[in-house]
N, C-alpha and C positions, 0 to 999 in steps of 0.2 A: 346600698341597701336601705330599702322603706323602713322606717321603726313608725308604729301606729301607737299613738296612746291608748291606755284602757278606756274604755267607756265609761263615764262618769257616772254613777248611781243617780238614778231619777226619785224624785220624792214622790209619795203616794198622792195619788188625787182621784177624785171623782168627777166625772164629765156629767155634765146636766145640759139638754138639748130644749130650749123653747123652738117652737116653730106652728104654725108659718109665723114670720115676724108681720106680715100683712092683718094677720087677725089678732096680734098682742093689744094690750091697752098701752098708753103712754108710758107706762111706769108698773116694774115688775116688784112686789116685796113679797116674797114667798118663802115660809118656812118649810124645812126639807126635812124628811126622816131618812138619813141615808144607811143606817145600819139595820134599819127594820123592826125597831122596837117599837113601834108606836108612837116615840116621841120626837119631835122634832131638834135635829143636831143643828141646825144653823137657821139663820134667816137671809137669803140673797135677794139683794135690791139693786135694780139699775134701770134706767133711763131708755125707752125704746124710741130711738130716733126717727123719723121716715126716711131721712136722708141716706142712703144705703153707706155712703162713703164717710159718715159723721165717725167721730172717735165714740168708742163704748168704754163705760168706767163701772166698773160693780164692787159693791162692798155686801162683805159676808161677816154676820156677827155671829159668831158661835155661840150655842146655848148649851154645849158638853165639851169635853175635854178632846172628842175626836177631830173636831175640825180646828183650822188655824183660822184665825185673822185676816181679813183682806179689807183695805181701805182706799175706795178709789183707784184700784188696778186695771189697766188696761191690757196689753200684752206684755207683759214685765217680765214672765218666764214661763218655759213649758208648762210647769204644774200648777199654775195659777194665772190664769188670763180669763179674759171674755175676748170673743170675736163671732164676726158676722161672716156666714158663710152662705151666700145667696139669701134664701127666703128661712134662714136661721139664724139662732143666737146660742153660740155654745159657751158655756162657762165651767171652767177647770176649778174645783174647791181641793185646796191642798189639806191632806189628813196628818194627823200626828201620828 
């Protein structure tokens, strides 16, 4: 008999997409309002290497309790990561 482990709960996150990578500046540092209240909840910062195979790292500085901090995170987990997919950079910011 096959036993299956229950799915583990996934932390909440917001996924942000920057595209096209070819039109982005060499560095991004952007305040983001994630809850729509008109005030930034965090600042997302990362370098945009032209080499599509270069490793990416992102830092998220929380400005409100909504967001969890990230410091030089790569593909560390499902809910906190930065990844390049074709001509797009995807960042997942974990929420509290």
